[in-house]
C-alpha positions as CSV (number, residue, x, y, z in Angstrom):
1,M,15.9,9.5,35.0
2,P,13.2,10.7,32.3
3,P,12.2,8.8,29.3
4,S,14.0,10.0,26.2
5,H,12.1,11.2,23.2
6,Q,12.5,7.7,21.5
7,D,11.1,6.0,24.5
8,V,8.0,8.2,24.4
9,I,7.8,7.5,20.6
10,R,8.0,3.8,21.2
11,D,5.6,3.9,23.9
12,Q,3.0,6.1,22.0
13,F,3.0,3.8,18.8
14,T,3.1,0.7,20.4
15,R,-0.1,1.5,21.8
16,Q,-1.0,3.2,18.4
17,A,0.2,0.3,16.0
18,V,-3.2,-0.9,15.3
19,P,-5.5,2.0,15.7
20,F,-3.3,4.4,13.8
21,S,-2.4,1.9,10.9
22,T,-6.1,0.7,10.4
23,A,-7.8,4.1,10.8
24,Q,-9.8,4.8,7.5
25,T,-8.3,8.4,7.1
26,I,-4.6,6.9,7.4
27,A,-5.1,3.8,5.2
28,S,-7.0,6.0,2.7
29,D,-6.0,4.4,-1.0
30,E,-6.6,7.7,-2.5
31,A,-4.1,9.4,-0.2
32,L,-1.4,6.4,-0.9
33,R,-2.0,6.5,-4.6
34,L,-1.2,10.4,-4.6
35,L,2.3,9.8,-2.9
36,V,3.0,7.0,-5.3
37,D,2.0,9.2,-8.3
38,L,3.6,12.4,-7.3
39,S,7.1,10.3,-6.8
40,E,6.7,8.9,-10.5
41,A,7.5,5.4,-9.2
42,G,8.2,2.6,-11.7
43,P,9.1,-0.8,-11.9
44,N,12.9,-0.1,-11.8
45,D,12.7,2.0,-8.6
46,T,13.7,1.0,-5.0
47,V,12.1,2.7,-2.3
48,L,12.9,3.6,1.5
49,D,10.0,4.4,3.7
50,V,11.4,6.5,6.8
51,A,9.7,5.9,9.9
52,C,7.2,3.8,8.2
53,G,5.0,2.9,10.9
54,G,2.2,-0.1,10.1
55,G,3.8,-0.4,6.4
56,L,1.1,1.2,4.7
57,V,3.4,3.6,2.4
58,V,5.7,0.5,1.7
59,C,3.0,-1.8,0.8
60,A,1.6,1.0,-1.4
61,F,5.0,1.5,-3.4
62,A,5.8,-2.4,-3.4
63,Q,2.9,-3.0,-5.9
64,V,4.7,-0.6,-8.3
65,V,8.1,-0.6,-7.7
66,R,11.1,-3.3,-7.7
67,H,11.6,-3.3,-4.1
68,A,10.6,-1.2,-1.1
69,T,11.9,-0.8,2.5
70,G,10.6,0.4,5.7
71,I,12.4,1.4,8.8
72,D,11.1,2.1,12.0
73,V,11.9,2.5,15.9
74,T,8.9,0.6,17.1
75,P,8.6,-3.2,17.1
76,A,5.1,-3.2,17.3
77,M,4.3,-1.2,14.2
78,L,6.8,-3.4,12.3
79,E,5.1,-6.4,13.1
80,H,1.8,-4.9,11.9
81,A,3.8,-4.1,8.7
82,R,4.8,-7.7,8.2
83,V,1.0,-9.0,8.8
84,L,-0.1,-6.0,6.2
85,A,2.7,-7.3,3.5
86,A,1.6,-11.0,4.0
87,Q,-1.8,-10.5,3.6
88,K,-1.1,-8.5,0.5
89,G,0.9,-11.1,-0.8
90,L,4.0,-8.9,-1.3
91,T,7.4,-10.5,-0.9
92,N,9.4,-7.5,-2.5
93,V,9.5,-5.9,0.9
94,T,12.2,-5.4,3.8
95,W,11.4,-4.3,7.2
96,Q,14.4,-3.0,9.5
97,Q,14.1,-1.7,13.3
98,G,16.1,1.3,13.7
99,D,16.7,4.8,14.3
100,V,16.4,7.3,11.5
101,Q,19.3,9.4,12.1
102,P,21.6,8.5,10.9
103,L,19.6,6.0,8.6
104,P,21.8,2.6,8.5
105,Y,22.5,2.6,4.7
106,P,25.3,3.4,2.4
107,D,25.0,6.8,0.1
108,A,22.8,6.4,-2.8
109,S,20.9,3.3,-1.9
110,F,17.5,4.0,-3.2
111,T,16.1,6.0,-5.9
112,I,12.9,7.1,-4.0
113,V,13.0,8.2,-0.2
114,T,9.7,8.8,1.4
115,C,8.5,9.9,4.9
116,R,4.6,10.5,5.8
117,F,3.1,11.8,9.1
118,A,6.6,11.5,11.0
119,F,8.2,14.8,10.7
120,H,6.6,16.5,13.4
121,H,8.0,13.7,15.4
122,F,11.6,14.6,14.7
123,L,13.7,16.9,17.1
124,D,16.1,17.5,14.2
125,P,14.0,17.3,11.0
126,L,16.6,19.2,8.7
127,G,19.0,16.2,10.2
128,V,16.7,13.6,9.0
129,L,15.9,15.0,5.5
130,S,19.6,15.6,5.0
131,E,19.9,11.8,5.6
132,M,17.2,11.0,3.3
133,R,19.1,13.1,0.6
134,R,22.4,11.0,1.3
135,V,20.7,7.6,1.0
136,C,18.9,8.8,-2.2
137,A,20.7,8.1,-5.4
138,P,21.7,11.6,-7.8
139,G,18.4,12.0,-9.8
140,G,16.1,10.1,-7.3
141,R,13.4,11.8,-5.6
142,I,12.5,12.9,-1.9
143,V,8.8,12.9,-0.8
144,V,7.8,14.2,2.7
145,A,4.3,14.4,3.5
146,D,3.2,16.0,6.8
147,T,0.8,18.3,8.6
148,D,0.7,21.8,7.3
149,A,0.5,24.1,10.4
150,A,-1.2,27.6,10.1
151,S,1.0,30.2,8.9
152,D,-0.2,32.4,11.9
153,P,2.4,31.9,14.4
154,D,-0.2,32.0,17.4
155,K,-2.5,29.5,15.8
156,A,0.6,27.4,14.9
157,A,1.5,27.2,18.5
158,A,-2.0,26.5,19.7
159,F,-2.0,23.5,17.2
160,N,1.1,22.2,18.3
161,Q,0.1,22.5,22.0
162,M,-3.0,20.7,21.2
163,E,-0.9,17.9,19.3
164,K,1.2,17.7,22.2
165,L,-1.7,16.9,24.6
166,R,-3.2,14.3,22.2
167,D,0.1,12.8,21.3
168,P,3.3,13.3,24.0
169,S,5.6,12.0,21.2
170,H,4.7,15.0,19.1
171,V,7.2,17.6,18.7
172,R,6.4,20.6,15.9
173,A,4.1,20.8,12.9
174,M,5.5,23.3,10.4
175,P,4.0,25.3,8.1
176,A,4.6,24.4,4.4
177,A,6.6,27.4,3.9
178,E,9.1,26.2,6.6
179,L,9.0,22.4,5.2
180,K,10.0,23.8,1.8
181,A,12.8,26.0,3.3
182,L,14.2,22.7,5.0
183,F,14.1,21.0,1.4
184,R,16.7,24.2,0.4
185,S,18.7,23.9,3.6
186,A,19.4,20.0,2.9
187,G,20.7,20.7,-0.5
188,L,17.6,19.6,-2.6
189,S,16.0,21.1,-5.5
190,E,12.8,23.5,-5.1
191,P,10.1,21.1,-4.0
192,S,6.7,20.9,-5.6
193,L,3.9,21.4,-3.0
194,T,0.3,19.3,-3.3
195,S,-2.1,19.9,-0.5
196,Y,-5.1,18.0,0.6
197,E,-7.0,17.6,3.7
198,L,-7.4,14.8,6.1
199,R,-10.9,14.9,7.5
200,D,-12.3,12.9,10.3
201,Q,-14.4,13.3,13.6
202,L,-12.9,14.3,16.9
203,D,-14.1,11.4,18.5
204,H,-12.1,9.1,16.0
205,L,-9.0,11.0,16.5
206,L,-9.4,10.7,20.2
207,A,-10.1,6.9,20.0
208,R,-6.8,6.4,18.3
209,S,-4.7,8.6,20.4
210,F,-3.1,7.9,23.9
211,P,-3.2,11.1,25.6
212,N,-2.0,11.5,29.5
213,P,-5.1,11.2,31.8
214,G,-7.3,14.0,31.6
215,D,-5.8,15.6,28.9
216,D,-8.6,14.2,26.2
217,D,-11.0,16.6,28.1
218,R,-8.7,19.5,27.4
219,I,-8.3,18.7,23.9
220,R,-12.1,18.7,23.4
221,E,-11.9,22.2,25.2
222,L,-9.7,23.4,22.6
223,F,-11.5,22.1,19.6
224,A,-14.8,23.6,21.2
225,A,-13.1,26.9,21.6
226,S,-11.4,26.7,18.2
227,L,-15.1,26.3,16.6
228,E,-15.7,29.8,17.7
229,D,-12.1,31.8,17.2
230,D,-10.2,29.5,14.9
231,R,-7.3,29.4,17.5
232,L,-6.1,26.1,16.2
233,G,-6.0,27.4,12.4
234,I,-7.7,24.1,11.1
235,P,-11.0,23.6,9.2
236,L,-13.8,22.6,12.1
237,H,-17.5,22.4,11.8
238,C,-20.1,20.6,14.0
239,E,-22.9,18.2,13.1
240,G,-25.1,17.9,16.3
241,Q,-22.7,17.0,19.1
242,T,-20.1,15.9,16.8
243,I,-17.0,18.1,16.1
244,H,-15.6,17.5,12.4
245,Y,-11.8,18.5,11.8
246,A,-9.7,18.9,8.4
247,Y,-5.9,18.5,9.3
248,P,-4.4,20.2,6.3
249,I,-1.6,17.9,4.7
250,A,1.4,19.4,2.6
251,V,3.1,16.8,0.1
252,L,6.7,18.2,-1.0
253,V,8.5,16.3,-3.7
254,A,12.0,17.2,-4.9
255,N,14.8,15.7,-7.1
256,R,18.1,14.6,-5.5
257,L,20.5,16.7,-7.7
């Protein structure tokens, strides 16, 4: 019997727990502050971070809000999150192992519901966003940050093929316009859109990834080809023998009406 999608996610992120959560680009204080600032979080807010991973987003919010909760399907990620919160001396946090569809919380349980770098792993992103809306109180905010795939369908398909090689738990990164349409379909207000780039070296990306044997060579070939023809639809440049990339990131924020 082949492994389920959740099994693949747990396998990947058990191995990625430390390298992903400690990567400089992922742990960037500036990027985390952007999420907190865009959410307009304050001392009376209660936050849920969906697919919280190593707890970086939860810990960033916990320094501002009354309480922050993280839920994730991978125990190793949550263990890293608990260590991070303890290192930061945070006591207003809660961690829960569980699936995100459905979310195990009553309606209107939180004033801010976030999800960062996880929508491309969801088989049913609209279903997850609808659950995020359900557990968000009226007047609250929904914040989603994820990779912004190219608007060109061929480039987006090539990028997603590469990402699937790099991380077999990847499903599909969507263009920002499609992410915005999800918000409308979930019954949320028209989201604001803020963009930035996650910049790093390809060697660093592969060092914190766990592709199947041999696929790292195929990934390098795809990046090298994209330097010539932009097939992946992401900014790339070479310094000596080192390939540098920039993943476009879209941050969408909407009110729960």
